[in-house]
N, C-alpha and C positions, 0 to 999 in steps of 0.2 A: 126312593131317592138315595143315591150313593154319594159318598163324600167326594168323589171325583167328577160328579155331574155338575157342570157350571150353571146349567139352567135351574138347578135346584136352589141356587142362592141368589142369582142376579137376574135382573132384566137387562140383558146386554144391549138391546137394540139402540137405546138413545145415547149410549156413551160416546161413540164416535161422531154421531150426528151433531152433538152439542158442543163440539170443540173446534176452535179455529185451527187452521193448519199451522205447523211450526213456524213458518215464515210470516205469519199473519201480523205479529206485532211490529216487525221491521217494516212491513209494507205500510201499516197504519202510521208509524212514526215518520216514514219518508214522505207520505202524502201530507201529514201534518206540517212537517218542516217546509214543504213546498208552499203550502197555503200561508204559513206565518211569514216566510221570506217574501212572498208575493205582496202581502199586506204591508210589510215593512218597506219594500221598494216603492209601492204605490204612495205610501205616506210621504216618503222622502221626495218623490217626484212631484207630488202635489204641493208640498209646503216649502221645500227648500229650493228646488230648481227654478221656480219662477222668480226668485230673488237674486239669482246669479247673473253675471254679465254673459253676453253671447259666447265669448271665447271660453269663459270658465264653465259655461253650461255643458259644452261637449266633454270637457275634462271630468266634470261631476258625474255625467251619465256613464262614462267609462269606469270611473271608480265605483259607482253603484253596482254595475254588472259584475265587476271583478270581485268586490267585497262579498256580495251575496252568493255568487257562484262558488267561492272558496268554501263556504260553510258545508253544503252537502258533500262536496268533493273530499274535504279533509275528514268528515265524519265517516264517509265510506271507507277511506284508507285505514282509519283506525277501527273498522269493523263494528261501529256502533249500531248499525241497523241489523246486524246479524246476531247480536247478543240475545240471550234468553230472557224470558219474562221476569225472572227473579233477579236480574242484574242491574237494578236501578243505580246503585252506588257505583258500579263499574262503568255504566254509561256516563255518569257524572265525571268520574275520574278521566275517562278517555276524552270527554268533551273539553275538559280543562287542558289536557295535553294538546288537543287539536287547536284550541285557541292560542296556546303558547307557540305552536308551530306556525300558525298564521302570522302571529306577531313577528316572529323571527324572519319569516319569508318576506314580509313587507317592510320591516324596519331596515334590513340590510341595504336594499336598493335606495331607500329614503336617505340613508347616510351617504351613499355613494353618488347619488344623482340629485343635485340641487334643483335642476330645472323641473323635475317631476315630484318634488317634495310634497306639494299639496295633494297630488293624486294618491300617493302612497299613504299619507296620513288619513285622508278621507276613506280610502278603501279599507284601511285597518279599523277605523272607527265603525264602519258599517259591518265588517266581518265579526268584530267582537260583539256588537249589538245583536247580530244574527245568532251567534252562539248562545248568548244569554236568553234571547227570546225563544229559541227552539228548545232549550233545556227546560225553561219554565213551562212551555207547552207540553213537553214530555211528562213533567210532573203532573200537570193538570189532567192530561189524558189518562195516565196510568192510575193516579190516586183518586180521581173524581168520577171517571167514566168507566174505564175498563174493569176496575176492581169490582164494580157491581154486576158485571156480566159473567155468569157461570161459564159461558162459552169461551171466555178468554183464558181461564185457568187450565193449565195442562193436566190431564188426568195421569196420575202416577200410581204404581203399586209399591208397597213398602215391604222389604224383606226383613223379617224380624219383628215380632209383635211383643217384645219385652218392654221394659221400662223406657228405654231410649226410643224405641220405635213408637210407643204410645205417646211420649212427649212430643215427638216430631209430628205425628198426625194431628195432635191437638193444636200445635203451633201453626200448621198449614191451614187448619180450619179457621183459627182466630185471626190470622194475618193474611187476608186474601191478596194483598199486594205482592206477596212472595210469588204468586202466579202459578201455584200448584194445587191440585185437588186430589187428595188420596181417595182411591176407589176401593182398595182392598189390601189386606195383609196376606203374606205367605210366611208360614212358620212350620218348623218340624214338630212342634209340640201338639200332639193329637188332642189334648184336652182343650185347646183353644179353637179347634176347627168348628165352623158353623156358629161361633159366638162372635161378639163384637168387642173391639178394643178401641177406646176413645171414639166411639160412634162409628167405627169402620169395621166391616165384616172380615173375619179371618177365613180365607178360602180353603187353605190346606197346605201341603208341602210345596216347596219351590219347584219340584219336578213337574207340577201341573202346568206351569208356564210353558214348558217345552212340549209336553204331551198333549195339551189342549189348546188349539188355536183360538178358541173362544176366550180363554183367559188372557192370552197374549194380546187379543184385540181390545182388552179393557183400557189399556193405557198407552201412552207414547214413550214412557221411560219408566225406570225403576230406581228406587232409592234403597241402597243396602244400609239399613240402620244398625244392624247387629249381625255382622258376618259370622261371629262365633256360634250363633244359635243354629246355623245350618249344617255344621259339621263338615263343610267343604272348604277347600282353599279358595281364597278370594279370586284369583285369576281364573280358576276353573269355573267358578260360579258366573263371572262376568261373561265368559265365552259361551256358557249354556243359555244365558238369558236372551230372549228374542228381541232385544232392543239395540239400536245402534249406539246409544249413549246410556251410561249408567252412572248415577251419583253414589258415592261411598262416604258415609259419615265417619269421620275420624274419631270423634268422641266429644263429650261435653267439656266445656271449659277451654277449648282451643281457639275460640273465635277471635281472641285478641292477639293472636300470633301471626306474624308474617310467614307465609308458606309459599314454596315454589317446588314444583315437581322436577325430579332428576331421574334419569335412566342410567343406572350403573351396569351397563352391559347386560340388560335383561332383568335387572332387579329394580323395581320401582321404589323410590325413596322420596320423602318430603323433607325439604330443608326448612326448619322452623327457626324463628328468631323473634326476639322482642322488638316491638316498634320503638324506634328512637325518638326521644322528646325533641320538640322543635321550638322555634320562637313564636309559635302561634298563640301561646297563652298570653303574651304581652299584647298582641294585636287584639285578641278577644276581650281583654280587660278594657282597652280603649273603646272598643265597640260597645261594651256593657255600659260604660259611663255615659257615652254620648247618647245612646238610644234610650236608656232608662231616664236620663234627665229630660230629654225631649218629650217622652211619653208622659212623665209626671206633669209637665206643664200643660200638655194638650188635654190630658184626661182629668185635670183638677176639677172642672165643673161636674163631670159625671161622678167622680168619686165623692164630691160633696153631696150630690143628690142621693147616692146610695147610702151614705152615712145617715142622712135625714130619714130615709125610708126604714132603715134598721131600727132607729130610735123610736119611730112611731109604731112599728110592728110589735116590738116586745121590749120589756124593760131591760136596761143594761147598756154598756158602752157599745159604740159602733165598731171599734177595733178590738181584735183579739190577738194577744201575744202569746206564742207557745214556744217553749224551749226546744230547739232542734240541734242536732249534732253537726259540728263543723269540721270534723276530723280530729284524731288524737284525743286529747282531753278537753277540747274547746267546744263550747256551745254558743248559741246566739238566740236572740228573741225574734222568731219568725212572725211577721205581721200578716194578718188576714182580716177581712171584714167578718164580723161575728155572724155566723149562720146558725148557731144553736142557742137554745135557752140557757140561762144561767144554771150553774151546778150540773152541767151536762155529763161530766165524767162520773159523778156519783150516781146519776140516773142510769148511765150505761152499765155500771157494775151491777145495779139492782136488776136490770133487764137480763143481762147475761147469766146471772145466778139463777134466775127463775125460768129461763127458756133454753134448753139444751140445743135446739135447732139453731137459734140465733148465735149461741155460744160457739157452735162448730163453724158457722159461716164467718164469724168474726176472727176465729183462730186461723182460718184459711186465707181470707182476703184482707183482714184488718179493716174492713168496711162492712156496713150493713146495707142491703139493697133498699129496704124501707126503714129509715132511721127515725124513730119517734123524737129524737132530740132536736131535729132540725126545724127551724121556724119557717113560716110561709115565704117571707122574703129570702130566707136562706136557701130554700129549694131552687128558686129562680137563679140566685147568684151561683150556686154550685152547678146548675145545669149549663150556665153560660161561662163558667170559670171566672166570673167577675170578682168573686170573693178573694182572688189572689192578686188583685191589682196593687194593694199596699206593699207587696213584696218588691215592687219596683224600687222602693226606698232601700230595702235590704241589698238590692243589686247596686244601687248608686254608692252606698257607703262601703261596699266591698265584702259584705257578708255572704252574698250569693252571686250567682251568675245568671244571665238570661237562659243559658242552656247548660245542663249538667245533670248529675244523678239526683235522685230524690233526696229531700231534706228529711232524714230519719229522726224519729223521736229517740232520745237516749235509751229508753227502756226496750227499744226494738233491737239494739245492738247485739245482744246474745243470739238472736235469730239471724242477723246478718252474718255472724261468724267471721271466718278468715277473710271473707270478701271486703270487710271493713278496711283492711290494710290497703287495698287498691282504691276503693271508693273515696276514702278520706284524703287522697292526694289532690283532689280538685274541689272547687267550691260547689255546693249544691245548686241546683238550677231551678229557675221559675218554670221552665218546661224541660223536657228531656226525652230520651229514647223510649222509656217505658210508657210515658204519657201518650205518645203517638202510636203505640204498638199494642193497643188493647185496653190500657189504663185499668178501669175497675173490673175488667174481665180477666185480669191476670192474677195469679196467686202471688203471695208475698215473695216466695223464693224465685219465681220467674222475674219479678221486678229487680231483685238483687242481681240475678244473672245478667239482665239487660243493662243494669247500671255498670257492672264490671265490663261488659262488652263495650259500652260507650267510652268509658275512661281509657280503655286500651286501644280504641280506634278513633279517638277524637281528632277532628280536623275540619278544615273550612267546608268541604263538600258535605260531610256528615252534618255539621251544624246548619248548613243551608237547607238540607233536606228536612231536618227537624223543624226549622222555622216555617217552611212552606207547609209541611204536614200539620203543624199546630194551627196555622191560619185556616186551613180547610176544616179542621175539627171545631174551631171556634165558630166558623160560619155555619156549621151543622148543629151547633149547640150540643156537642157530644161530650158533656162534662161528667163529673163524678156523680 
């Protein structure tokens, strides 16, 4: 077996067969939109049209067709069906832009034409309902169905098997909704060849992609994670790679910056800038108060039952209050249902002192997979995340938000490091980006990085995505 023999490392046959074509997701979403809009139209025709007058019935039918047809037309204009598998947030942003365009297109003639005002208002209502319904169907299909199919994820090769390349491969494995599946690394370091990095084999030098068609057939695209490890200029490398499109990782810590490409007469440049704050924080606080108050009233019987079960299962109070960091020098008492036996912290210290394996696990994840401190009822509460329901009170009184970064324990701040300056600018959240992106399968530093990314990219669409993803995880009981 030689190092340049692809058959020595890989079983290449199933790679292409197990992958949907690049246009597959757009086709699936287009068909899904058609079915959702057809169901919406049928519902409207069955429930609303029979109640209208004969003259208004014809107007309502025209508004129905106009409003629903605008949805796929505008989404096609904005290129939503042609976006890649990992562009869920971009699809959401473009969907919002499309809804705004529809609103403008229908409101202008509504203002100018009084005789047809009812037509334009009804068409607008149906169009906006269609945008919301199809976007939710997009989330449902991508997050609940396609994520579980290995055929959906695009096979990619990663250039550079160093620290950044390994972190990228691990992230693609852990977050299947990103839509990419790493199949191998290419790196100029001979000591890495025929070994694995983050569970992905290192095939050899980058030149193999050009000299061996078998290697080029492994994937649909490449990700240049560490261009400096190849010893070649970026432009030369991109031209030599046998792929129509190539992703280039700029570097860690740049996710929260606005970026736009510019061509300075043959020189590629990125224009980077800070994201400007908006008035969304005020809107989100109003949403926090309204929703947390409503949920506390609705869930009061369930919370009472949980409190009783805790008291019957083990001695001690039903609620547990833990000091958490709220930014700067401020702390607050974070409420949870008690899931551990009394004196749990002292018991944890004794366990960690006597078991080096558990000590290493706790140092990496700040959690234990099998935690002897947890009670029987506590395991169920953690599995379903019901232990966090009392934090709705923290949200209501303004100590937390429904969505935000993790509520860190003060003793964890030295490990958070400089990121605390960013994370501390917003309220900690009941749920957040890291909770829906691997949760207990992520390391502490990965959680910190995701919290920084959330704070720097917070917005309505991002929060909507996190809320929907949280609902899916709760339904799957994918707790800690």
